[in-house]
C-alpha positions in Angstrom: 130.7 83.2 87.3 132.0 82.7 90.8 131.2 86.2 91.9 127.9 87.1 93.5 126.0 89.9 91.7 126.4 92.2 94.7 130.1 92.4 94.1 129.6 94.5 91.1 129.5 98.2 91.5 127.7 100.4 89.0 129.5 102.6 86.5 129.5 106.3 86.7 128.5 106.6 83.0 124.8 106.7 82.1 124.2 103.4 80.3 122.2 103.0 77.1 119.1 101.0 77.4 120.0 99.1 74.3 123.0 96.7 74.1 124.3 95.4 70.8 126.4 92.3 70.8 128.2 92.3 67.4 131.5 93.3 68.9 133.9 91.1 70.8 134.3 92.5 74.3 137.6 93.8 75.7 139.7 91.4 77.6 139.9 93.8 80.5 137.8 93.1 83.5 134.9 95.5 84.1 135.8 98.5 86.3 134.5 98.5 89.8 133.4 102.2 89.8 131.1 104.0 92.1 127.4 104.2 91.3 126.0 106.9 89.2 125.1 110.0 91.1 123.4 111.7 88.1 120.0 111.5 89.7 121.2 112.1 93.2 118.9 114.2 95.3 120.1 117.5 96.8 118.8 116.3 100.1 120.0 113.4 102.1 117.5 110.5 101.9 115.0 110.6 104.8 114.6 106.9 105.0 118.2 106.1 105.5 118.1 105.5 109.3 115.5 105.2 112.1 114.1 108.5 113.3 114.1 108.5 117.1 111.6 110.6 118.9 114.3 112.5 120.7 117.2 114.5 119.4 120.7 113.1 119.6 121.5 115.5 122.5 118.9 113.9 124.6 118.7 110.4 126.0 118.2 107.9 123.1 114.7 106.6 122.4 113.8 103.0 123.3 114.2 102.1 119.6 117.8 103.2 119.5 118.6 102.0 122.9 117.5 98.5 122.1 120.3 98.3 119.6 122.9 98.7 122.3 124.2 95.9 124.5 122.8 95.4 128.0 125.1 96.7 130.7 127.7 94.2 131.7 127.5 92.3 128.4 130.6 91.8 126.3 129.3 93.3 123.1 126.6 94.2 120.6 127.3 97.6 118.9 129.7 99.8 116.5 132.1 102.1 114.3 135.4 103.5 113.1 136.8 106.7 114.4 135.6 110.1 113.1 139.1 110.9 112.1 139.2 108.2 109.4 138.8 108.9 105.8 136.3 106.3 104.6 136.7 107.3 101.0 140.3 106.1 101.2 139.4 102.6 102.2 140.2 100.1 99.4 137.5 97.8 98.0 136.8 94.7 100.0 138.3 92.4 97.4 141.7 94.1 97.6 144.0 93.4 100.6 147.3 94.7 99.2 149.3 95.7 102.2 151.1 99.0 102.4 152.3 98.5 105.9 156.0 97.4 106.4 156.6 94.5 108.7 155.9 90.9 109.1 152.5 90.1 107.6 152.8 86.3 107.3 150.1 85.4 109.7 149.1 81.8 109.9 146.2 80.3 111.8 147.2 79.1 115.3 150.3 81.2 115.3 150.0 84.0 117.9 150.2 87.5 116.4 151.4 90.1 118.9 149.4 93.3 119.0 149.1 96.2 121.4 145.9 98.0 122.5 146.4 101.6 123.5 143.6 102.7 125.9 142.3 106.3 126.2 144.6 107.1 129.2 147.7 106.0 127.3 148.1 102.6 128.9 149.2 99.8 126.6 147.9 96.2 126.8 149.8 93.6 124.8 147.9 90.5 123.6 148.2 87.7 121.1 145.8 87.4 118.2 145.2 83.7 117.6 142.1 83.3 115.4 142.8 86.4 113.3 139.1 87.6 113.4 137.5 91.0 114.1 135.4 89.3 116.8 138.5 88.2 118.7 139.9 91.7 118.5 136.7 93.4 119.7 136.3 91.0 122.6 139.9 91.8 123.7 139.1 95.5 123.5 136.0 95.1 125.6 137.9 93.2 128.2 140.8 95.7 128.3 138.8 98.9 128.3 135.5 98.0 130.0 133.6 99.8 127.2 130.4 98.3 126.0 131.1 99.5 122.5 134.8 100.0 121.8 136.0 100.9 118.4 139.6 100.1 117.3 141.7 101.9 114.8 145.3 101.3 113.6 147.5 104.1 114.9 150.1 103.7 112.2 147.5 103.5 109.4 144.4 105.6 110.1 142.8 104.5 106.8 143.1 100.7 107.5 139.7 99.2 106.7 139.2 97.2 109.9 135.4 96.7 109.2 136.1 94.7 106.0 137.1 91.8 108.4 133.4 91.6 109.4 133.0 89.4 106.3 133.2 85.7 107.3 136.5 84.2 106.2 138.3 87.5 105.7 141.4 87.6 108.0 141.7 90.6 110.2 145.4 91.1 109.7 145.1 91.0 106.0 142.0 93.3 105.8 143.4 95.9 108.2 147.0 95.5 107.1 148.2 94.7 110.6 152.0 94.3 111.0 153.3 92.4 114.0 153.3 94.5 117.1 150.9 97.0 115.5 149.5 99.6 118.0 145.7 99.8 118.0 143.8 102.7 119.6 140.7 101.8 121.6 138.0 104.4 122.1 134.5 104.4 123.5 132.0 104.9 120.6 128.7 104.3 122.3 127.5 107.9 122.6 128.7 108.8 119.1 127.0 105.7 117.7 123.7 106.7 119.2 124.1 110.3 118.0 124.9 109.2 114.5 122.1 106.7 114.4 119.6 109.4 115.6 120.9 111.9 113.1 120.8 109.6 110.2 124.6 109.7 109.5 125.6 106.3 110.7 127.8 104.8 108.0 128.0 101.2 106.9 131.7 101.5 107.7 130.7 102.3 111.3 128.4 99.2 111.4 131.0 96.9 109.9 133.8 98.0 112.3 132.1 96.4 115.2 129.5 94.2 113.6 130.2 91.2 116.0 129.1 93.5 119.0 125.8 94.7 117.5 122.3 93.4 118.4 121.4 92.4 114.9 118.4 90.4 116.1 116.7 93.8 116.5 115.0 94.9 113.2 116.3 98.4 113.1 119.9 97.7 112.0 119.1 95.1 109.2 116.5 97.6 108.0 119.1 100.4 108.0 121.6 98.2 106.1 119.2 97.2 103.3 117.8 100.6 103.0 121.2 102.2 102.7 122.4 99.7 100.2 119.3 100.2 98.1 119.9 103.9 98.0 123.6 103.4 97.1 122.8 101.0 94.3 120.2 103.4 92.9 122.7 106.3 92.9 120.6 108.5 95.2 123.1 108.9 98.0 125.5 111.6 96.8 124.4 114.3 99.3 124.2 111.9 102.1 127.7 110.5 101.5 129.1 114.1 101.4 127.4 114.8 104.8 128.6 111.5 106.3 132.2 111.9 105.1 132.3 108.8 103.0 132.2 107.6 99.4 129.6 105.4 97.7 132.2 103.0 96.6 133.6 102.4 100.1 130.1 102.2 101.6 129.2 99.4 99.1 132.4 97.6 100.1 131.4 97.6 103.8 127.8 96.8 102.9 128.9 93.7 101.1 130.9 92.6 104.1 127.9 93.2 106.3 125.6 91.2 104.0 128.0 88.3 104.2 128.2 88.7 108.0 124.4 88.5 108.4 123.4 86.1 105.6 126.3 84.0 104.6 125.1 81.1 106.7 121.5 81.4 105.7 119.8 79.1 103.1 120.1 80.1 99.5 116.4 80.9 99.3 116.8 83.5 102.1 119.8 85.1 100.4 118.0 85.3 97.1 115.2 87.1 98.9 117.6 89.6 100.3 119.1 90.2 96.9 115.6 90.8 95.4 115.0 93.4 98.1 118.0 95.3 97.0 116.9 95.5 93.3 115.5 98.9 92.3 111.8 99.5 91.7 111.0 98.4 88.1 110.0 101.1 85.7 107.7 100.2 82.8 109.8 101.7 80.0 113.2 101.3 81.5 114.5 98.1 79.8 117.8 96.6 78.8 117.5 95.1 75.3 120.0 92.5 74.3 120.3 91.9 70.5 121.4 88.4 69.5 122.1 86.6 66.2 120.8 83.1 66.0 123.5 82.0 63.5 126.2 83.3 65.9 124.1 82.7 69.0 126.6 82.0 71.8 129.3 84.4 70.6 126.8 87.4 70.3 125.0 86.4 73.5 128.2 86.3 75.6 129.6 89.5 74.0 126.4 91.4 74.8 126.1 90.1 78.3 129.7 90.9 79.1 129.2 94.6 78.0 126.2 95.2 80.3 126.8 97.5 83.2 125.6 96.7 86.7 122.9 99.3 86.3 121.7 97.7 83.1 121.7 94.2 84.7 119.3 95.5 87.4 116.7 96.7 84.9 114.0 94.8 83.2 115.6 92.5 80.6 114.4 91.8 77.1 115.9 89.9 74.1 115.6 90.6 70.4 116.7 88.1 67.8 118.2 89.8 64.7 115.8 89.6 61.8 112.8 88.6 63.8 109.9 90.9 64.4 108.7 90.2 67.9 108.2 92.4 71.0 109.5 90.6 74.1 106.8 90.0 76.6 108.7 87.1 78.0 108.7 84.6 75.2 112.0 85.6 73.4 113.7 86.0 76.8 112.7 82.4 77.8 113.8 81.2 74.4 117.1 82.9 74.9 117.9 81.3 78.3 116.8 77.9 77.1 119.0 78.0 74.0 121.9 79.5 76.0 122.2 76.5 78.3 121.7 74.0 75.5 124.6 75.5 73.5 127.2 75.7 76.3 128.7 72.2 75.9 128.4 72.0 72.2 130.0 75.4 71.5 132.4 75.7 74.5 133.6 72.1 75.0 137.0 73.5 76.1 135.5 75.3 79.1 132.5 73.0 80.1 132.3 69.3 80.6 129.5 66.8 81.3 129.6 64.5 84.3 128.6 60.8 83.9 125.0 61.5 85.0 124.7 64.5 82.6 125.2 67.6 84.7 127.5 70.4 83.6 130.5 71.7 85.5 133.4 74.0 84.4 136.6 72.2 83.5 139.6 72.5 85.9 141.0 76.0 86.3 144.3 75.0 84.8 142.7 73.5 81.7 140.5 76.6 81.3 143.5 79.0 81.6 145.4 77.1 78.9 142.5 77.1 76.4 143.4 78.7 73.1 141.5 81.9 72.4 140.1 80.4 69.2 138.0 78.1 71.4 136.6 80.9 73.7 133.9 82.4 71.5 136.0 85.4 70.6 137.0 86.2 74.2 140.6 86.8 75.3 140.4 84.8 78.5 138.4 82.1 80.2 137.4 84.3 83.2 135.5 86.7 80.9 133.6 83.8 79.4 132.6 82.4 82.8 131.6 85.8 84.0 129.3 86.2 81.0 127.8 82.8 81.6 127.3 83.7 85.3 125.4 86.8 84.2 123.1 84.7 82.0 122.4 82.3 84.9 121.9 85.2 87.3 119.4 86.9 85.0 117.5 83.6 84.4 117.3 83.1 88.2 116.0 86.6 88.7 113.1 86.2 86.2 112.4 82.6 87.1 113.3 81.3 83.6 114.9 77.9 82.9 118.4 77.6 81.6 118.4 74.8 79.0 120.9 72.6 80.8 121.4 71.1 84.3 124.4 72.3 86.4 125.9 70.0 89.1 124.4 71.0 92.4 127.7 71.0 94.3 129.0 73.4 91.7 126.0 75.8 92.2 126.6 75.7 96.0 130.2 76.7 95.4 129.2 79.6 93.1 126.6 80.8 95.6 129.0 80.5 98.5 126.4 78.3 100.2 128.2 77.2 103.4 125.0 75.8 105.0 124.9 72.5 103.0 126.0 69.6 105.2 128.8 67.3 104.0 126.4 64.4 103.8 124.2 66.3 101.3 127.2 67.3 99.3 128.2 63.7 99.1 124.7 62.7 97.9 124.9 65.4 95.2 128.3 64.2 94.1 127.0 60.6 93.9 124.1 61.9 91.8 126.4 63.7 89.4 129.4 61.3 89.3 127.7 57.9 90.1 127.6 55.9 93.3 131.0 54.3 92.8 133.0 57.5 93.6 134.8 56.9 96.9 134.4 60.6 97.8 130.7 60.0 98.2 131.1 57.1 100.6 130.7 57.0 104.4 134.0 55.3 104.7 136.0 58.3 103.6 134.5 60.2 106.5 135.0 57.6 109.2 138.3 55.8 108.4 141.9 56.8 107.8 142.8 57.0 104.2 145.6 54.4 104.7 143.0 51.9 105.8 141.1 52.4 102.6 144.2 51.7 100.6 144.7 55.4 99.7 147.7 57.5 100.2 147.5 60.3 102.8 147.5 62.8 99.9 144.8 62.6 97.3 145.5 63.5 93.7 143.6 63.6 90.5 144.5 63.6 86.8 143.3 66.6 84.9 142.5 66.1 81.2 
């Protein structure tokens, strides 16, 4: 349940519109496969990128030029080199390194790297913050280019652009060993040509996202339009022409969404997610069948088996043995019942705080829970994932889940980094009671020793 819906990648198999829920799902995690291309058009989508008035061989139009940095500025632009194979890039949640060498980067510890300029000159520098922005600023300073791109010489497939996502370390994402050599190239003209020709990849945008003029509407529009096409499975011809894969583009797209919207309020991020949902078709529904006598078991089993494509369709619920067409009533009944049953039927995985709100139990407790107490699932992660799907669907259709979750827990699930510490303390006080020292002003302003606490806090898990 701690993964955002956008992390899921559709399956290549054409899903059935009807999902039964009588079987216990597999313990294996759902496969992150590329979107279905069964309905892909033979022509590249015409709405993928802005259409400048002039060809790419002429001077760029004002619309394209406005996306570039002003002369003398240290950045706003982007891409990886044409020689890279985007399809070989690993998904953004995988940072397994294949590069030999010391990779034990730690914040504040300088990491020696070398920039190789077009003329062959090498510039050594120390990476301190381990961010893509820091690397690109160093490349701008060393080369004088307004829009430099950087690629790892020893590893041409290194997914540098995945480090555009806030909190993702550059060395880890790009698999940078100590003293790695990085080629710096001028990408400005190629960027403009690709943008004008409609072949600018999300990989290109992510590689230098910190240098781009994102306040201009053209680039966010391009990002959302491309992601929508990828999620609908209509980009097969375009991906072939651009030399990339749908899976890698979705990975870079997720990094860019986090780059642009991670610090935005939850309402804004939900608005963006809704923009990425496909156009609803009247007869294209996902039907979930549930048994009232085995409600939670069959509900979780059915939710777990839904593909990402099915989750994005209209959603309807049918209770076994009941004759009713779902125009919203059975669906609302389902979500209300679902929340009300969580604590009663899954007490080993959920707990109620003093003021009544629900939160998951501690990770260690959940992991050690016997299978007999997990509604037929083989592991706790699968149960929480199915619960997260139910809550996500309820949020999408504006239905009420029949239980209150603690607000600070919801902020964590939604990765909402915009909530100030004071507000989180208020929410903690509301959920746990005003006597909790973590919700006091003193814990923010005084040393723990003065409060009679040891320098290291601990808690008892039960």
